[in-house]
C-alpha positions, 0 to 999 in steps of 0.5 A, a space after each residue: 535660420 536661428 532655432 526657436 526657443 519658447 519662454 513660458 514666464 517672462 525671463 529676466 533681461 540678463 537672460 532674455 537678451 542673450 537668448 534673443 541674440 542667439 535664438 528666435 525667442 518667443 513668449 511669454 505664454 498667455 496663461 489666461 487662455 489654455 495653451 495659447 501659443 504665440 505665432 511660430 511656437 510650433 517650431 520651438 525646439 526648447 521650452 524654458 519654464 519654471 516648476 510652478 507653471 504647468 507644462 502638461 501633456 496638452 502643452 507638450 503635444 501642442 509643440 511638435 518640435 519640442 526636444 528639451 524643457 529647461 526649468 529656470 530654478 530647481 523645481 520641476 513639479 509642473 512638468 509632466 515627466 511621463 509625457 516628456 519621456 514618451 516623446 524623448 524630450 529631455 528635462 533639466 533644472 537649475 541643479 544646485 545653482 541656487 542652493 547657497 542663496 536659498 540656504 542662507 535665506 532659510 536661516 534668515 527666516 529662522 532668525 526672523 521667526 525664532 528671534 522675533 526680528 519682524 516683531 521687533 521691527 514693528 514694535 519700533 516703527 509703531 512707536 511702542 518702544 518706551 526705552 525698555 523693549 524687554 518689558 514689552 517683547 517676549 523672551 525667546 530661547 534663541 537658537 543655541 542648543 535648539 533642535 532643527 528638523 529638516 524635512 528634505 535633506 537634499 542639496 539645499 537641506 544639507 547646506 541649511 544643516 551646515 549653517 544651523 550647526 554653526 548657530 549651535 543647533 542640533 540637526 535631525 532630518 526626514 527623507 524617504 530614506 537616510 541620506 548617504 554620508 549625512 552625520 545627522 540623526 535620521 527620523 523615520 517619519 515626519 511626525 517623529 521629526 516634528 515631535 523632536 524639533 524646535 524648528 521644522 525646516 521644509 526643504 522637500 521637493 514639491 510632489 503629489 506625495 508631499 502636498 499638505 505633508 505638514 498638516 494639522 497633525 504635524 503642526 501639533 507635534 511640533 508644539 507650542 514652542 515650535 516654529 515652521 520655516 518653508 522655503 520649498 513650495 507652498 503646497 507642502 504646508 496646509 495653510 488653513 491648519 497653519 493659521 489654526 495653530 498660529 491663531 490659537 497660540 499652539 505654534 510659536 511662529 512661522 516663516 514662509 517664503 512660498 505659498 499655496 497659490 502665488 501671489 495670492 496670500 490669504 488675508 487670514 495668514 497676513 493678519 497673523 503677527 507671528 507669521 513672517 512672510 516674504 514673496 518667494 525671494 530666497 533664490 534672488 541673490 545675484 550669485 544664484 540668479 547669474 548661476 541659473 542663467 548661465 546654466 540655461 544658456 550653457 544647456 541650450 548651447 550643449 543641446 544644439 551642439 549635441 553634447 550631454 546636458 547638465 542637471 537632467 531630471 526625470 
């Protein structure tokens, strides 16, 4: 009899098909009802989920045979790690599988905001170009010589730093502690980093202590020529405070791939022309998705063979 696997979200066919061939694959979960489980879910040995979905103590308790939780992606903020540990359940994530893709997208968002690419696109599409865009579009500093402050110098943050440096940017960062071996300037507080920065890059992991860490005070510190880019989680940036400074012109721009409640992006934010908005697609490159899928399959194979798992968290 094939082992039972439960998927919380609907997984892409390229992953779901080999899973269904090797295991009894159930799901996705019905999120409209609290912990509504499909028939047979009580036999599930493994749960595949994503960090933004809740895998709380109640769901874990409802799966008596559960032994491993695999997060498809780097986030695991929705998993109750204490409840999992109390049951001896292993938890994994995608590790660095999508770091390259997210880092390159982060630089794309930086360019889109700081170089007004989206605004230029609208300028042309709206038929406003009379032959000399310089007369109508604002002059911008560019990236060369500008300062990028990275909030969260982990696997993704480090790769963003490398790419930003290639654009001639100066790099600083803030973590809970200095990153070992980093050649970049460490700032002891997020506010100090924001005061120093021209572009504040948010790449910190979502957690209770980082919720709304980028608040009105931090955005004011960034200043009227500053830009904020978020490829982390929407919860890290206070959306209302961000709208306030963008509408007032006390922040030059923002580029967001993540939002506090997805896919519900506030109309107020959508109406702001200096905000570049994308639908949580930073990791959606073939290379990143294939690497994440392979890691899930490899970890499941290792788990059922009794071998150590890669990318354990907690």
